[in-house]
C-alpha positions in Angstrom: 8.2 3.6 17.3 10.9 3.1 13.7 9.0 4.2 10.1 10.8 3.9 6.9 9.4 6.3 4.6 9.4 5.5 0.5 8.4 8.6 -2.3 8.7 7.0 -5.9 7.5 8.7 -9.2 4.0 7.1 -10.2 5.6 4.8 -12.7 5.2 0.9 -12.6 8.5 0.1 -12.7 9.0 1.5 -9.9 6.2 -1.1 -8.0 8.8 -3.6 -8.4 11.1 -1.7 -6.1 8.7 -0.7 -3.2 7.3 -4.7 -2.7 11.1 -5.4 -1.9 12.0 -2.3 0.4 8.8 -3.6 2.3 9.3 -6.7 2.2 12.2 -6.0 3.7 11.4 -3.9 6.2 8.8 -6.5 7.3 11.3 -9.2 7.7 13.9 -7.4 10.0 10.6 -5.9 12.0 9.6 -9.9 13.0 7.2 -10.5 10.2 7.1 -14.2 10.2 8.4 -15.4 6.9 5.7 -17.7 6.0 3.4 -13.9 5.8 6.6 -12.1 4.2 5.0 -13.5 -0.3 1.9 -11.9 1.3 3.2 -8.8 2.5 4.9 -8.4 -1.0 1.6 -8.7 -2.9 -0.7 -6.9 -1.2 1.9 -3.4 -1.8 2.6 -4.2 -4.9 -1.4 -4.1 -5.7 -1.8 -1.1 -4.1 1.0 0.7 -4.9 -0.1 -0.4 -8.8 -3.2 1.1 -7.5 -2.0 4.7 -6.3 -0.3 4.8 -9.6 -2.3 4.3 -11.7 -5.3 6.3 -9.8 -2.2 9.1 -10.2 -1.5 8.1 -14.0 -4.9 8.3 -14.4 -5.5 11.7 -13.4 -2.4 13.1 -14.5 -1.4 14.1 -11.3 2.8 13.8 -10.5 3.7 14.0 -7.4 4.9 10.8 -5.7 3.1 7.7 -4.6 3.9 7.5 -1.1 4.8 4.4 1.4 5.3 4.6 5.2 6.9 1.2 7.1 5.9 1.6 10.7 7.5 -0.7 13.0 5.3 -0.6 16.2 5.2 -2.6 19.4 3.8 -6.1 18.0 3.1 -4.8 15.1 4.0 -4.1 11.4 2.1 -1.5 9.4 2.2 -0.7 6.3 0.7 2.4 4.7 0.2 3.5 0.7 -1.1 6.8 -0.5 -2.3 8.4 -3.3 -3.2 12.0 -4.1 -5.6 11.3 -6.1 -9.0 12.5 -5.5 -11.9 9.5 -5.1 -15.3 9.4 -3.7 -16.5 7.9 -1.1 -14.8 4.0 -1.8 -18.1 1.8 -3.1 -19.0 5.6 -4.2 -20.7 6.5 -7.1 -18.6 8.0 -9.4 -15.2 5.8 -8.3 -11.8 6.7 -8.0 -11.5 6.9 -12.3 -14.5 8.8 -12.2 -16.7 8.1 -15.4 -14.9 4.9 -16.4 -16.5 1.8 -14.9 -13.6 -0.8 -16.3 -11.2 1.5 -14.6 -13.0 1.6 -11.2 -14.4 -1.8 -11.5 -10.1 -2.8 -11.8 -10.0 -0.7 -8.6 -12.5 -2.9 -6.8 -10.9 -5.6 -7.6 -7.2 -4.9 -7.0 -8.6 -3.4 -3.5 -10.7 -7.1 -2.6 -7.2 -8.6 -3.7 -5.5 -6.8 -0.9 -8.6 -7.5 2.0 -7.9 -11.4 0.2 -4.6 -11.4 1.6 -4.5 -9.0 4.7 -6.4 -9.4 7.6 -6.4 -5.7 9.2 -6.3 -3.5 5.7 -7.9 0.3 6.5 -9.1 2.2 3.3 -9.9 6.0 3.1 -10.5 8.5 1.0 -11.9 11.3 0.0 -11.4 14.6 -2.2 -7.4 15.5 -1.0 -6.2 11.6 -2.1 -6.4 7.8 -0.4 -4.3 5.5 2.2 -4.1 2.4 2.3 -3.3 1.2 5.8 -2.4 -2.6 6.0 -1.0 -4.2 9.6 0.8 -7.5 10.2 1.2 -9.2 13.7 4.7 -9.7 14.5 6.3 -13.1 15.8 9.5 -12.5 17.1 11.5 -9.8 18.7 13.2 -7.0 15.9 16.6 -7.9 13.9 18.7 -5.4 15.2 21.5 -4.1 12.9 24.8 -5.1 12.0 27.5 -3.2 13.1 
């Protein structure tokens, strides 16, 4: 099992880099070419959500992204360190801001629409979104 880890400051301009890295690693892991746009969009949504949670919570810790190449599947985990109540609970991840909570729920709905296998965990120590795609071809070997 190979894992690529990425950490970036919670700034919107870094989300694009995370999307590009995720797509490149997914391609090398053997994710079907037709699905790579969904990978990019889902990672963009998850990272944008994490950046928003960090910025709204005044959290200076980096957003964490793990790209995991396992046998017959590729997973991406996007983690934040913002304290949440349970997903769908009240108050939400943004506390007393119902507009921000609604936007957060919309982001999770978009991710769920893009990824068949998605798991969302949230707690007092932060949250994690794990998205998984099947791999359809053998991994591309690195150039020597």
